C-alpha positions in Angstrom: 139.0 125.2 180.7 136.6 128.2 182.0 138.5 131.1 180.3 136.5 133.6 182.4 138.6 132.7 185.4 141.6 131.1 183.9 144.7 133.1 184.0 147.2 134.5 181.4 148.2 134.0 177.7 151.0 135.3 175.3 151.7 136.6 172.0 154.1 137.6 169.2 154.4 137.9 165.5 154.6 135.3 162.9 157.0 135.1 159.9 154.5 135.3 157.0 154.2 137.9 154.2 155.6 141.2 155.1 153.0 144.0 155.4 153.4 147.0 157.6 150.2 148.9 158.9 149.7 152.3 157.8 151.4 155.0 160.2 148.5 156.6 162.2 147.7 160.3 162.4 149.5 161.5 165.7 148.3 165.0 166.0 147.9 167.4 168.9 145.4 166.0 171.1 145.4 167.3 174.7 147.5 165.3 177.1 149.0 166.6 180.2 152.1 165.3 181.8 150.8 163.7 185.0 151.9 165.3 188.2 154.3 163.4 190.1 156.9 163.7 193.0 160.6 164.3 192.3 162.0 161.0 191.4 165.6 161.9 190.6 167.9 159.1 191.5 165.1 156.7 192.5 167.4 153.8 193.0 164.7 152.0 195.2 162.2 151.8 192.4 164.9 150.6 190.0 166.2 147.9 192.2 162.6 146.7 192.8 161.7 146.8 189.1 165.1 144.7 188.6 164.0 142.3 191.3 160.6 141.5 189.9 161.9 141.3 186.4 164.5 138.7 187.4 161.6 136.6 189.4 159.3 136.7 186.6 161.7 136.0 183.6 162.6 132.7 185.6 159.0 131.7 186.0 157.4 132.4 182.5 160.5 131.7 180.1 159.8 127.9 180.1 156.4 128.3 178.6 157.5 130.4 175.4 157.3 128.4 172.3 157.8 129.0 168.6 154.9 128.1 166.5 155.6 126.5 163.0 153.5 125.5 160.2 155.8 124.4 157.6 155.3 127.7 155.8 156.5 130.4 158.2 157.2 130.8 162.3 155.8 132.8 164.9 155.6 132.5 168.5 153.3 131.4 171.3 152.9 130.7 174.9 151.4 127.8 177.1 148.8 128.5 179.5 147.7 125.4 180.8 149.3 122.1 182.4 147.8 120.2 179.3 149.2 122.3 176.6 146.9 124.8 175.6 148.8 127.6 173.6 147.8 131.1 172.7 149.1 132.8 169.7 148.0 135.1 166.9 145.5 134.1 164.3 147.7 135.3 161.4 150.5 133.1 162.6 148.2 129.8 161.9 145.5 130.8 159.6 145.5 128.4 156.8 142.5 129.6 154.6 145.0 129.8 151.6 146.9 126.5 152.6 145.8 122.9 152.7 146.3 121.2 156.1 149.3 122.9 157.9 151.5 120.8 159.9 151.4 122.7 163.1 154.2 122.2 165.8 155.7 124.1 168.5 159.3 124.1 169.4 160.6 124.7 173.2 163.7 126.7 174.1 165.9 123.4 174.1 164.7 122.6 170.7 162.4 119.8 171.4 159.3 119.7 169.1 155.8 118.7 169.7 152.8 118.2 167.4 149.8 120.5 167.9 146.4 121.2 166.4 144.5 124.3 165.7 141.4 124.7 168.1 139.7 128.0 167.2 140.5 131.7 166.1 138.9 135.1 166.6 140.4 136.6 163.4 138.8 140.0 164.1 140.9 140.3 167.4 144.1 138.4 165.8 143.7 135.6 168.4 144.2 131.8 168.1 144.2 128.8 170.4 146.2 125.7 169.7 146.5 122.5 171.9 149.8 120.3 171.7 148.7 116.8 171.1 151.6 114.8 172.4 152.6 114.4 176.1 155.3 116.4 177.8 158.5 114.5 177.8 160.0 116.1 180.9 157.3 115.8 183.4 153.6 115.2 184.1 152.7 118.8 183.0 153.6 121.5 180.5 155.1 124.6 181.9 152.5 127.5 181.6 151.8 131.0 182.7 149.1 132.8 184.5 146.5 134.9 182.7 146.3 138.8 183.9 143.4 141.1 183.1 144.2 143.7 180.5 140.9 145.6 181.5 142.8 146.5 185.0 145.9 147.6 183.1 146.9 151.5 183.3 149.0 153.6 181.2 152.4 153.6 182.2 152.3 150.0 183.6 155.7 148.4 183.0 155.6 145.1 180.9 158.1 142.8 179.0 158.0 141.0 175.8 159.2 137.5 174.7 159.1 136.0 171.4 161.2 134.6 168.3 162.1 137.5 166.2 163.3 136.3 162.7 162.2 132.7 163.9 163.4 130.1 166.4 167.3 130.0 166.7 168.9 127.5 168.8 172.0 129.4 169.2 170.1 132.5 170.3 167.6 132.4 173.2 164.4 134.2 173.0 165.2 138.1 173.4 163.7 139.9 176.4 162.2 143.5 175.8 161.3 145.8 178.4 158.4 148.7 178.2 155.4 150.1 179.4 151.8 150.1 178.6 150.9 153.3 176.3 147.1 152.5 175.5 144.6 149.8 176.3 141.4 149.0 174.5 139.0 146.0 174.6 140.7 144.2 172.1 144.2 146.0 171.8 147.1 146.7 174.1 149.6 149.1 172.9 153.2 149.3 174.3 156.7 150.3 173.6 158.1 146.8 174.0 159.6 146.7 170.5 158.4 143.7 168.7 159.2 142.6 165.0 158.7 139.6 162.4 158.5 136.5 164.0 157.4 137.7 167.4 153.8 137.5 166.4 151.8 135.3 168.8 154.3 135.8 171.6 153.5 136.8 175.1 153.3 140.3 176.7 153.7 140.2 180.6 153.3 142.6 183.4 156.1 142.8 185.8 154.6 140.2 188.2 154.8 137.6 185.3 151.0 137.5 184.4 150.2 137.4 180.7 148.4 140.6 179.4 148.7 140.3 175.7 149.8 138.4 172.5 152.0 140.2 170.0 150.0 141.0 166.8 151.0 144.2 164.7 153.4 147.1 164.4 154.1 150.3 162.5 157.2 151.8 161.5 157.1 154.0 164.9 159.0 152.2 167.7 156.5 152.9 170.4 153.5 151.5 168.2 153.5 147.7 169.1 150.1 146.1 169.2 149.2 143.3 171.2 145.9 141.2 171.4 144.5 142.0 174.9 144.4 138.9 177.0 140.8 139.8 177.9 139.9 138.7 174.3 141.0 135.2 175.3 138.9 135.6 178.7 135.8 136.5 176.7 136.2 134.1 173.8 138.3 131.3 175.1 135.5 128.8 175.5 134.4 129.3 171.9 138.0 128.9 170.6 138.5 125.9 172.7 135.4 124.4 171.2 136.6 124.7 167.8 134.9 127.9 166.6 136.6 130.3 164.2 135.1 133.6 163.0 135.7 137.2 162.1 138.1 138.8 159.5 141.5 140.4 160.4 141.6 144.1 159.7 145.2 145.1 159.2 144.6 148.7 157.7 142.7 151.6 158.9 139.4 152.4 157.2 138.6 156.1 157.5 135.0 155.7 158.7 135.6 158.2 161.5 136.0 160.8 158.7 133.1 159.7 156.8 129.4 160.6 157.0 128.9 157.4 158.7 130.5 159.1 161.9 131.6 162.7 160.9 134.8 163.7 162.9 138.5 164.4 162.2 140.7 163.3 164.9 144.0 164.1 166.2 146.0 161.5 168.0 148.7 162.1 170.5 149.8 159.6 173.0 147.2 157.3 171.6 144.3 159.8 172.7 142.1 161.0 169.9 140.9 164.7 170.2 138.1 165.8 167.8 139.6 168.5 165.4 136.7 169.2 163.2 133.0 168.0 163.1 131.4 167.3 159.6 128.4 169.7 159.5 125.1 167.6 159.7 126.9 164.3 160.4 125.7 161.8 163.1 128.5 163.4 165.2 127.3 166.8 164.6 123.5 165.8 165.3 124.8 164.0 168.7 126.5 167.2 170.0 130.0 166.1 169.6 132.2 169.2 169.3 135.9 170.0 168.5 138.0 169.6 171.5 136.1 166.6 173.0 138.1 163.5 173.8 136.6 160.4 172.4 136.7 157.8 175.4 134.6 154.8 174.1 131.8 154.0 171.6 129.1 151.6 172.5 130.8 151.0 175.7 133.8 149.6 173.9 137.3 151.3 174.5 139.8 151.5 171.7 143.7 151.8 172.2 144.5 153.4 168.8 143.3 154.3 165.3 143.2 150.7 164.1 141.1 149.4 166.9 138.7 152.3 166.5 138.3 151.7 163.0 137.5 148.2 163.7 135.1 149.1 166.2 133.2 151.6 163.6 133.4 148.7 160.9 131.4 146.3 163.2 128.6 148.9 163.8 125.6 148.9 161.4 124.0 151.7 159.5 121.5 153.6 161.5 122.3 152.1 164.7 121.8 153.8 168.0 125.1 153.9 170.1 126.3 155.8 173.1 129.5 157.9 172.5 131.4 158.7 175.6 133.7 161.9 175.6 135.6 164.1 177.9 134.9 167.8 177.6 136.2 170.2 179.9 137.7 167.6 182.2 134.3 166.1 182.8 132.9 162.8 181.2 129.7 163.0 179.3 127.8 160.3 177.3 125.9 161.3 174.0 123.4 159.5 171.9 124.2 159.0 168.3 122.6 157.4 165.2 125.2 156.2 162.6 125.0 157.2 159.1 125.5 155.2 155.9 128.7 153.3 155.1 130.6 154.9 152.3 130.0 153.1 149.1 133.0 152.0 146.8 132.8 155.4 144.8 132.9 157.4 147.9 135.9 155.3 149.6 138.0 155.8 146.4 137.1 159.6 146.6 138.3 159.8 150.3 141.3 157.9 149.5 142.3 159.8 146.2 141.3 163.4 147.6 143.8 166.0 146.7 142.9 168.3 149.7 145.7 168.4 152.1 144.0 168.8 155.5 145.3 170.3 158.6 145.5 166.7 160.1 147.4 165.6 157.1 149.9 168.2 157.7 150.2 167.4 161.5 150.5 163.6 160.9 153.4 164.4 158.3 155.2 166.6 160.8 154.6 164.3 163.8 155.6 161.2 161.7 158.9 162.9 160.4 159.7 163.6 164.0 158.8 160.3 165.3 161.5 158.8 162.8 164.5 160.8 164.3 166.3 160.8 167.4 164.7 164.2 168.4 161.0 162.8 168.5 158.6 163.7 171.1 158.5 161.3 173.9 155.0 160.7 175.4 154.6 160.7 179.3 154.1 157.1 179.5 157.0 155.8 177.5 159.8 154.0 179.1 162.1 157.0 178.0 159.9 159.6 179.6 161.5 162.5 181.5 160.2 161.1 184.8 161.7 157.6 184.2 165.0 158.9 183.0 165.3 161.0 186.1 165.3 157.8 188.2 168.8 157.1 186.6 170.4 160.3 187.9 172.3 158.7 190.7 173.2 155.8 188.5 175.0 158.2 186.0 176.3 160.4 188.6 179.2 158.3 189.6 180.4 158.0 185.9 179.6 161.4 184.9 182.3 162.9 182.5 183.4 159.5 180.9 181.6 160.2 177.6 182.7 162.5 174.8 181.1 163.3 171.5 182.7 163.5 168.0 181.6 166.2 165.7 182.2 167.7 162.5 180.7 170.6 161.0 178.3 170.8 163.9 177.1 167.4 163.2 177.3 164.5 165.7 179.1 161.5 164.3 179.4 159.3 167.3 180.0 159.3 171.2 183.1 158.0 172.5 184.2 156.2 175.7 187.1 157.7 178.0 189.6 154.8 178.7 192.2 156.9 180.8 192.8 160.1 182.4 195.4 161.1 179.7 193.3 161.2 176.7 192.8 157.8 175.4 189.2 157.3 174.0 187.4 154.3 172.3 184.9 155.0 169.7 182.8 153.3 166.8 185.3 153.3 164.0 182.8 153.0 161.0 180.8 156.3 162.2 184.2 158.1 161.8 185.0 156.5 158.3 184.1 159.3 156.1 185.1 162.2 158.4 187.6 164.7 157.0 188.6 166.6 160.2 186.4 165.6 163.4 186.7 167.3 166.7 186.2 165.9 170.1 183.9 167.7 172.4 185.2 166.8 175.9 182.8 166.5 179.1 183.7 170.0 180.2 182.7 171.3 176.9 186.1 171.9 175.6 186.8 171.0 172.0 189.9 169.0 171.1 191.8 167.9 168.1 192.2 164.0 167.8 194.8 161.6 166.6 193.8 158.3 165.3 195.9 155.6 166.7 194.6 152.1 165.9 191.4 150.1 164.8 190.0 146.8 165.5 187.8 146.1 162.5 186.2 143.0 164.0 184.7 145.1 167.0 184.6 148.2 164.9 186.6 150.0 167.8 188.9 152.9 167.1 191.3 154.2 169.6 192.1 157.9 169.3 194.1 160.4 171.7 193.4 163.9 172.7 195.6 166.2 174.4 194.5 166.2 178.2 195.2 164.9 181.5 191.8 165.5 183.1 189.4 162.8 181.8 187.5 160.4 184.2 187.3 156.8 182.8 184.3 154.7 184.1 184.4 152.0 186.7 184.0 149.0 184.7 181.9 145.6 185.5 183.6 142.9 183.8 181.4 139.8 185.1 178.8 138.3 182.7 175.5 140.1 182.5 172.5 138.2 182.8 169.3 138.5 180.6 166.9 141.0 182.0 169.6 143.4 183.4 168.3 146.9 183.3 170.7 149.2 181.4 170.9 152.9 180.7 172.8 155.0 178.0 173.8 158.7 178.9 174.7 161.5 176.4 178.0 163.2 176.4 176.8 165.8 179.0 176.1 162.8 181.5 172.4 163.0 181.2 170.6 159.7 181.3 169.2 159.3 177.6 167.9 155.9 176.9 166.9 153.0 178.9 167.3 149.3 177.9 167.5 145.6 179.1 170.0 142.8 178.3 167.8 140.8 175.7 170.4 138.3 175.1 173.7 137.5 177.0 177.0 138.1 175.4 177.8 135.8 172.5 179.8 135.4 169.2 177.2 136.9 166.5 176.8 133.9 163.8 178.2 136.5 161.1 181.6 136.8 162.9 182.5 133.5 161.1 181.7 134.8 157.6 184.1 136.6 155.3 182.7 140.0 154.1 184.1 142.4 151.5 181.7 145.2 152.2 180.1 146.1 149.0 176.9 145.9 146.9 176.8 144.7 143.5 174.9 144.8 140.1 175.0 143.5 136.5 176.0 146.3 134.1 177.7 147.0 130.5 177.7 145.4 127.5 179.2 142.8 127.7 177.5 142.3 131.0 179.8 142.3 134.1 179.6 142.5 137.9 179.8 146.3 138.9 180.2 147.7 142.4 177.2 149.7 143.0 177.9 150.6 146.8 180.9 150.7 149.1 180.2 150.2 152.8 181.8 152.4 155.4 184.4 150.4 157.4 184.4 147.6 154.9 187.7 145.8 153.4 186.9 147.2 150.0 186.8 150.9 151.1 189.9 150.5 153.3 191.7 149.2 150.2 190.4 151.8 147.6 187.6 149.9 145.6 185.2 152.3 144.4 181.6 152.5 143.0 181.8 151.6 139.2 184.5 149.2 139.6 184.1 146.0 137.3 185.1 142.8 139.2 186.8 140.5 136.7 188.3 137.8 138.8 188.9 136.6 142.4 192.1 134.4 143.2 192.5 134.0 139.6 189.0 132.7 138.9 186.6 134.6 136.3 183.4 136.1 138.0 180.5 135.3 136.1 177.6 137.2 137.8 176.6 138.5 141.2 175.4 135.2 142.6 179.0 133.6 141.6 180.7 136.4 143.3 178.7 136.2 146.3 179.5 132.5 146.6 183.1 132.9 146.0 183.6 135.7 148.5 181.3 133.8 151.0 183.5 130.6 150.8 186.2 132.5 152.7 186.5 133.0 156.5 187.2 136.4 158.0 190.7 137.6 157.8 191.5 135.4 154.7 193.4 137.4 151.8 191.9 137.4 148.5 193.1 138.6 145.4 190.7 140.7 143.2 191.2 141.7 139.6 189.0 144.7 138.5 188.8 147.2 135.9 188.2 151.0 136.5 187.7 153.0 133.5 190.2 151.7 130.8 192.7 150.3 133.4 192.8 146.6 134.8 194.3 146.4 138.1 195.0 143.8 140.8 194.5 144.1 144.6 195.0 141.8 147.7 192.4 142.4 150.2 192.0 140.9 153.8 188.2 140.2 154.4 186.5 141.4 157.7 183.8 139.5 159.4 180.4 140.1 157.8 179.3 143.2 159.4 175.7 143.3 158.0 173.0 141.2 159.4 172.1 138.5 157.0 168.5 137.8 157.6 167.1 141.1 158.2 164.8 139.8 161.2 164.8 143.3 162.7 165.1 145.5 159.7 161.8 147.0 158.5 161.8 149.0 155.1 163.3 152.0 156.5 166.0 150.2 158.2 167.1 148.1 155.3 166.6 150.4 152.5 170.1 151.3 151.2 169.1 154.9 150.5 168.9 155.1 154.4 172.0 153.3 155.0 173.5 154.4 158.5 170.4 156.6 159.3 168.2 154.2 161.2 170.6 151.3 161.8 174.4 151.3 161.8 176.1 150.4 158.6 178.2 148.2 160.6 175.7 146.3 162.7 176.8 142.6 162.9 179.9 140.4 162.7 181.2 141.2 166.3 183.1 138.3 168.0 181.3 139.2 171.3 178.4 141.2 171.8 175.5 141.9 174.3 172.1 142.2 172.5 169.9 145.0 174.2 166.6 146.7 173.4 167.8 150.3 173.6 166.5 152.5 170.9 169.8 153.9 169.8 170.5 155.8 166.7 173.9 155.2 164.8 175.5 158.5 166.1 174.6 157.4 169.6 177.0 154.6 169.5 180.5 154.5 170.8 179.9 155.6 174.3 179.5 153.4 177.5 176.3 151.8 178.7 175.6 151.1 182.5 173.6 149.0 184.8 172.0 150.3 187.6 174.8 149.8 189.8 176.5 152.9 188.0 179.1 150.8 186.7 179.9 150.6 182.8 179.2 147.0 181.3 180.2 147.8 177.9 180.4 150.1 175.0 177.3 150.6 172.5 178.6 149.6 169.3 175.5 149.3 166.9 171.9 149.7 166.3 171.0 146.6 164.2 167.2 147.1 163.8 164.0 147.6 165.3 164.5 145.6 168.4 168.1 145.0 169.0 171.4 147.0 169.5 174.8 145.7 170.6 177.2 146.5 173.0 181.0 145.2 173.4 181.0 143.7 176.9 183.4 145.2 179.3 185.8 142.5 179.6 186.3 142.6 175.7 186.4 146.4 175.7 189.4 146.3 178.2 191.1 143.5 176.2 190.7 145.4 172.9 191.9 148.6 174.6 195.0 146.9 175.5 195.8 145.4 172.0 195.1 148.6 170.3 197.3 150.6 172.8 200.2 147.9 172.0 199.5 148.2 168.4 199.6 152.1 168.5 203.0 152.1 170.5 204.5 149.4 168.2 204.6 151.1 164.8 204.1 154.7 163.4 200.9 155.8 161.7 201.0 154.9 158.0 200.7 157.7 155.5 197.5 158.0 153.6 197.5 156.4 150.2 195.1 154.3 148.1 197.0 151.0 147.4 196.1 149.5 144.1 198.6 146.6 143.8 199.0 143.4 145.6 202.2 144.3 147.3 200.9 147.4 149.1 197.3 146.2 149.8 198.1 142.9 151.6 197.5 144.0 155.1 194.0 145.6 154.4 195.3 149.2 154.9 192.7 152.0 155.6 194.1 155.6 155.4 193.9 157.9 158.3 190.6 160.0 158.8 192.2 163.0 157.3 192.6 161.5 154.0 189.6 159.4 154.0 187.3 159.5 150.9 184.0 161.5 151.3 181.0 160.3 149.6 180.1 157.3 148.2 155.4 143.3 162.9 155.9 141.8 163.7 152.8 142.3 161.6 149.6 141.0 160.8 149.7 138.1 158.3 153.0 139.8 157.6 155.7 137.6 158.4 157.4 135.3 155.9 160.9 136.1 155.8 162.2 136.5 152.4 164.9 133.8 151.3 167.0 136.4 149.8 166.8 138.9 152.7 170.2 140.5 153.1 171.9 138.6 150.0 172.5 142.1 148.3 175.5 142.8 150.6 178.7 140.9 150.1 
């Protein structure tokens, strides 16, 4: 195959050891919002984008494969009729293992043996060859190669892959985004990828392969892909069996060392020189503060890691051209590199106590990037310009979203279900609220009355005293994968874009019983002790508390945490179990009706900040799984942005956002289920009066899994590089 003319490949991230990249310095480099015409309500562009995505998804999806080596799993894409597969080198690198048994898996579950041809580890690029003939025709399905060198910032793209590994019951999720930065070896996009995606493909909207998923950071918009031009340049060598290079997964601060001599501020992946070290190579070459670095030795770089890798490849005392932008004009400066830092100098750089201006800016920007108020770059899919296109989409349903607040803090959004004040919201986000208020679309504040809750869907029906609300128009037909979506805020402003990643389905955890606790071993003698009570769980609804010692379940003594997990896990949702526990010096018995497991088991999309229990509910919803029917989409929600409606570009509400489940996936209850649950809750509310608040502690009062009304609720209590072996115990600390 002639890789200089052959078309596209694809990439994703494998499931090896979990290792996150350092978070890069994102400073205050100059970057102006590009001028553009008014795009408010630009339905023509949205419809064209939807049409392109529909056509391309149909064309390229058959060529996506999972890549397995017996140790972990990643993704890959076929780029030739005879079965050449592109993937990331860290997915298949076997330097620490003996003769891995490589195979690829198609979406229908069929498996084919394959072999490793070659790798460019420095770029995280690898090439495989399927060694069995295709069983469904003369040729393997394959995709066309694009040219990453022709990409522009802001170009639209979409990602496929197998996050968390291949699953027969879940098609490969689709994610839509934009190109944020392009280098010789790297493309950066805001198409969110995660562990298991490694090696999978990134496509432009025409369906051409422009990258292979490689690495991530915690920041949602920092998703790195191997530029497809790497395969164009090195494809012949890899196909011939060559393997070379070393994968660099952490930034080496050569730019700040005497080898180069600059401190940089990064903003929108653009490096501005903030300081120049006196008498350094950069100083002698004439680089000045305020310069924008464009390329070095004719090599472009997409982000700090690629710049670091570029500098590592340069020799000492090497003459190189450095292209900068100064005052709006490009100029090329001649530089002679210095000496690489020795080990002592490296350690001194890493251990320096000096807090630089760049460090402070990095901290501030990083803190901002991990909140719902982060600054949005001009090329992101949620930029102001792009969100303005949805104005006319939201216009027809403006006024159907409300906001729940307490003490000035937003708890959740809500969806208007009728003119006379019936509203659905996400139940668990209001779980610990004492006296929340509802902010209506006209800005009026209203008190609410809790009527009924569906714990499986985590939807609560409330009532406010008004007759002037405007429910949305609902679209109840099944949504296809790839349908473009948008979420608005309570003021009816387009807020977050998304795309249907996986069509509506019953989540696997919906069939598993769940108590809603975390546990540990404490005391003398040692017993199982509850260490955390999750909002919305059966345990909290029935009054179990942190510190309770679990003695027996259904009359069987509990030995340790594993025994308790196995015991509870053996029951289906809605099963009634009897728990005998000790609180202080009193032994009590309680009957509890289990819920579906509402915390994801595998953590496939849960990076450290998402899954750390200290951050429970901050980045991902506490109740994020177990839904009997849910649409998976890639909207970058925060937990307090759930509860409101989500729309397609027809302007109709297609569901209610119910959970942020991790880096790449949020869930919405589809419109058909929303309307059904609304009717059921309305009937339930009319059938019986609300029960008074109490904490039942005996089997005769706890049998129905009672949760007290809000007024009486208790208060308190990459994808990556070489990074992707999923822990067999991931998620097992929840019960």
